[in-house]
C-alpha positions as CSV (number, residue, x, y, z in Angstrom):
1,X,5.7,152.2,35.5
2,X,3.9,154.1,32.6
3,X,5.8,154.7,29.2
4,X,7.7,157.8,28.9
5,X,5.1,160.3,27.6
6,X,2.2,158.4,29.3
7,X,-0.1,160.9,31.7
8,X,-1.8,159.4,34.7
9,X,-5.3,159.4,34.6
10,X,-5.6,161.5,38.0
11,X,-2.8,164.0,38.7
12,X,-1.3,163.2,41.9
13,X,-0.5,165.9,44.0
14,X,3.0,164.3,45.1
15,X,4.9,161.8,43.0
16,X,7.1,159.4,45.3
17,X,10.7,158.9,44.6
18,X,12.2,155.5,45.4
19,X,16.0,155.4,46.7
20,X,17.2,153.7,43.2
21,X,15.3,156.9,41.2
22,X,17.0,159.4,43.7
23,X,20.4,158.3,43.5
24,X,19.5,158.1,39.4
25,X,18.1,161.7,39.7
26,X,21.1,163.2,42.0
27,X,24.1,161.7,39.7
28,X,22.3,163.3,36.6
29,X,22.4,166.6,38.4
30,X,25.9,166.5,39.8
31,X,27.1,165.2,36.4
32,X,25.3,168.8,34.8
33,X,26.0,171.1,37.3
34,X,28.2,169.8,40.2
35,X,25.7,170.2,42.8
36,X,25.3,167.3,45.3
37,X,22.2,166.5,46.9
38,X,22.4,164.7,50.0
39,X,19.9,162.0,50.8
40,X,18.8,164.0,53.5
41,X,16.8,166.0,51.4
42,X,15.5,163.4,49.4
43,X,12.1,164.6,50.3
44,X,12.6,168.2,48.8
45,X,12.9,166.1,45.1
46,X,9.2,164.8,45.9
47,X,8.4,168.5,46.8
48,X,9.8,170.3,44.3
49,X,9.6,168.2,41.3
50,X,6.3,166.5,41.4
51,X,4.5,169.4,39.9
52,X,6.8,169.4,37.2
53,X,6.6,165.9,36.3
54,X,2.7,166.3,36.5
55,X,3.0,169.3,33.6
56,X,5.0,166.8,31.5
57,X,2.3,164.0,32.1
58,X,5.0,162.0,33.6
59,X,4.2,159.4,36.5
60,X,7.5,158.4,38.0
61,X,10.9,159.9,38.3
62,X,12.5,157.2,36.2
63,X,10.5,158.6,33.4
64,X,12.0,162.0,34.2
65,X,15.4,161.1,34.1
66,X,14.9,159.3,30.6
67,X,13.0,162.7,29.7
68,X,15.7,164.5,30.7
69,X,18.4,162.1,28.9
70,X,16.2,162.4,25.7
71,X,16.2,165.8,25.5
72,X,18.8,166.8,23.0
73,X,18.3,170.6,23.2
74,X,18.7,170.5,27.1
75,X,15.4,172.7,27.4
76,X,14.2,170.6,30.1
77,X,17.9,170.9,31.3
78,X,16.9,174.7,32.3
79,X,13.9,173.7,34.3
80,X,15.9,171.2,36.1
81,X,18.6,174.0,37.5
82,X,15.5,176.4,38.4
83,X,14.4,173.2,40.4
84,X,17.6,172.3,42.3
85,X,19.1,175.9,43.1
86,X,18.2,177.9,46.2
87,X,17.6,181.5,45.5
88,X,17.8,183.0,49.2
89,X,19.2,186.6,48.9
90,X,19.0,190.5,49.4
91,X,20.7,193.6,49.1
92,X,23.7,194.5,51.8
93,X,23.6,191.1,53.1
94,X,26.1,189.9,55.5
95,X,27.6,193.6,56.5
96,X,30.4,192.9,58.3
97,X,31.8,190.8,55.4
98,X,30.8,193.9,53.3
99,X,32.4,196.7,55.8
100,X,35.5,194.5,55.6
101,X,35.6,194.4,51.8
102,X,34.5,197.9,51.3
103,X,37.1,199.4,54.0
104,X,40.2,197.2,53.5
105,X,40.0,195.1,50.3
106,X,38.4,197.5,48.0
107,X,40.6,200.3,49.4
108,X,44.0,198.4,48.9
109,X,43.2,197.3,45.4
110,X,42.1,200.6,44.2
111,X,45.3,202.2,45.6
112,X,47.6,199.5,43.9
113,X,45.9,200.3,40.6
114,X,46.3,204.1,40.9
115,X,49.9,203.5,41.9
116,X,50.1,201.2,38.3
117,X,48.4,203.7,36.8
118,X,45.8,201.4,35.6
119,X,42.2,202.6,36.5
120,X,40.0,199.4,36.2
121,X,38.7,197.0,38.3
122,X,37.4,193.6,37.7
123,X,35.2,191.7,40.1
124,X,33.5,188.1,39.4
125,X,30.3,187.5,41.5
126,X,29.9,183.6,40.8
127,X,26.5,182.3,42.1
128,X,24.7,186.0,41.8
129,X,21.1,184.6,42.3
130,X,18.8,187.6,41.2
131,X,21.7,190.4,41.2
132,X,21.4,191.5,44.6
133,X,25.0,191.0,45.4
134,X,26.9,192.2,42.3
135,X,24.6,195.2,42.6
136,X,25.5,195.6,46.2
137,X,29.1,195.6,45.3
138,X,28.5,198.2,42.6
139,X,26.8,200.6,45.2
140,X,29.9,200.2,47.5
141,X,32.0,201.0,44.7
142,X,30.4,204.2,43.7
143,X,30.0,205.3,47.4
144,X,33.8,204.4,47.8
145,X,35.0,206.4,44.6
146,X,32.3,209.0,44.8
147,X,33.5,211.7,42.2
148,X,36.6,209.7,41.1
149,X,34.2,207.0,39.8
150,X,34.2,208.3,36.3
151,X,37.4,207.8,35.5
152,X,37.6,204.1,36.2
153,X,36.7,201.0,34.1
154,X,34.8,199.0,36.4
155,X,33.8,195.5,35.3
156,X,31.8,193.2,37.6
157,X,30.8,189.7,35.5
158,X,27.7,188.4,37.4
159,X,27.0,184.4,36.9
160,X,24.5,182.2,37.9
161,X,23.3,178.6,37.0
162,X,19.5,180.0,36.6
163,X,18.5,181.6,33.6
164,X,15.5,182.7,35.3
165,X,17.6,184.8,38.0
166,X,19.8,186.1,35.6
167,X,16.8,187.6,33.5
168,X,15.4,188.8,36.6
169,X,18.7,190.4,37.7
170,X,18.9,192.2,34.3
171,X,15.7,193.6,34.4
172,X,16.8,195.8,37.9
173,X,13.5,195.7,39.3
174,X,13.2,194.3,42.8
175,X,10.2,194.2,45.6
176,X,10.4,194.5,49.3
177,X,11.8,191.3,50.2
178,X,15.2,192.1,48.4
179,X,15.7,195.0,50.8
180,X,15.3,193.6,54.1
181,X,18.9,193.6,54.9
182,X,19.4,197.0,53.3
183,X,19.9,200.5,55.0
184,X,17.1,202.9,53.7
185,X,19.4,205.7,52.9
186,X,20.8,203.0,50.3
187,X,17.6,202.6,48.9
188,X,17.0,206.2,48.7
189,X,20.0,206.6,47.1
190,X,20.2,204.3,44.3
191,X,16.6,202.9,43.4
192,X,13.6,204.3,42.7
193,X,10.1,203.7,42.9
194,X,8.2,202.1,39.8
195,X,4.8,200.0,39.9
196,X,6.6,197.0,40.1
197,X,8.5,197.9,43.0
198,X,12.3,199.3,43.0
199,X,14.1,200.0,39.9
200,X,17.9,200.3,40.1
201,X,20.1,202.8,39.0
202,X,21.1,203.0,35.6
203,X,25.1,203.8,36.8
204,X,24.9,200.5,38.5
205,X,23.6,198.4,35.5
206,X,26.3,199.2,33.5
207,X,29.3,198.3,35.7
208,X,27.3,194.8,35.9
209,X,27.5,192.2,32.9
210,X,25.3,189.1,33.9
211,X,25.7,185.9,32.2
212,X,23.6,182.4,32.6
213,X,27.1,179.9,33.6
214,X,27.5,176.4,35.1
215,X,30.5,176.6,37.2
216,X,30.7,172.7,36.2
217,X,31.7,173.8,32.7
218,X,35.6,174.6,32.6
219,X,35.2,176.5,29.1
220,X,32.8,178.8,30.6
221,X,35.1,179.5,33.5
222,X,37.8,180.2,31.4
223,X,35.9,183.0,29.4
224,X,35.4,185.1,32.8
225,X,37.8,188.2,32.5
226,X,40.7,187.7,35.0
227,X,39.6,189.3,38.4
228,X,41.1,191.4,41.0
229,X,38.3,190.0,43.4
230,X,36.0,186.9,43.3
231,X,32.9,186.7,45.5
232,X,31.6,183.4,45.7
233,X,28.9,183.2,48.7
234,X,26.7,180.6,49.9
235,X,27.4,178.5,46.8
236,X,30.2,176.1,47.3
237,X,28.2,174.5,50.4
238,X,26.2,172.6,47.5
239,X,29.4,171.3,46.3
240,X,30.8,167.5,47.1
241,X,34.7,168.1,48.3
242,X,35.8,167.2,44.5
243,X,33.6,170.0,43.0
244,X,34.4,172.2,45.7
245,X,38.2,171.9,44.9
246,X,37.5,172.0,41.3
247,X,35.5,175.3,41.5
248,X,38.0,177.1,44.1
249,X,40.8,175.9,41.7
250,X,39.3,178.0,38.7
251,X,38.8,181.2,41.5
252,X,42.5,180.6,42.0
253,X,43.5,180.3,38.1
254,X,41.0,183.4,37.7
255,X,42.5,185.7,40.0
256,X,45.4,188.2,39.3
257,X,48.3,188.2,41.8
258,X,47.6,189.3,44.8
259,X,43.5,189.0,44.0
260,X,41.1,188.0,47.1
261,X,38.5,185.1,46.9
262,X,35.5,186.3,49.5
263,X,33.6,183.2,50.0
264,X,30.4,182.7,52.9
265,X,30.5,183.4,56.5
266,X,29.7,180.0,57.3
267,X,32.3,178.6,54.3
268,X,35.6,177.9,54.7
269,X,38.6,176.8,52.5
270,X,40.6,174.8,55.4
271,X,39.8,171.6,53.8
272,X,39.4,172.8,50.3
273,X,42.4,174.6,48.8
274,X,46.1,175.2,50.4
275,X,46.8,177.9,47.6
276,X,45.2,180.9,49.1
277,X,46.2,182.8,52.1
278,X,43.5,183.3,54.9
279,X,43.6,187.1,55.8
280,X,41.4,187.5,59.0
281,X,39.6,191.1,59.2
282,X,37.1,192.1,61.7
283,X,33.9,189.8,60.8
284,X,35.4,188.4,58.0
285,X,38.2,185.9,56.3
286,X,39.3,187.0,52.9
287,X,41.7,184.4,50.7
288,X,44.4,186.1,48.9
289,X,46.3,184.7,45.9
290,X,49.9,185.4,46.8
291,X,52.1,187.0,44.2
């Protein structure tokens, strides 16, 4: 093993990771982010991290963990988060769930707010990746409220572990791949073509507040405004049971009475939390915080 900052004489395409190194790096990632990497995904460490080790001039994963621990400014931690997160998303993804949200849950919450004379709605998109989910929710709000939209104060708080994804979301410009699940009329209504792709309507941008956030940071979670609805889709699958319970409890604490949590269609809170009431809709399950 070379010293911490030693460079290998020839740059190898792939740096092998030992079982001990895998456990050490996996535990460090879990401690910092709550993301648990199964040993079956060990090969992903070699594939994803080898280039980064080469860029840093490191010859082993042990050296890389030492480098992370010595990084007092947490600059390398940001790079680590980019390497461990998966960003597979698109606009209008899982339309069955989104239809249930728009036709039932959203209409219910809007009507409750109207009756109370409070024309405001807070939504939290946790694990928003490059912004397709929160912008989709903003589109559904405009589609539902129509001309009434101007009198409402809408706030969608969108957070993600990856700073790169947050910056991409703020730019509001997307390539063709982002529209693979999007009806063409939605794209033509809310996006305009620009040299780099398609730029989102400024009205939608104003509804969404993007913030880099670690769901394993309890103080950061407490700064999110109390929500009427929380979306956390295809995120908790990357957590172990202890982290799932911790995050779901944070969502419960954040939600206002009668609020809803929506998770991915392949996810369930069945063994995670008994505090929510499952509410079944056509093609979707929502979890309600009872009043």
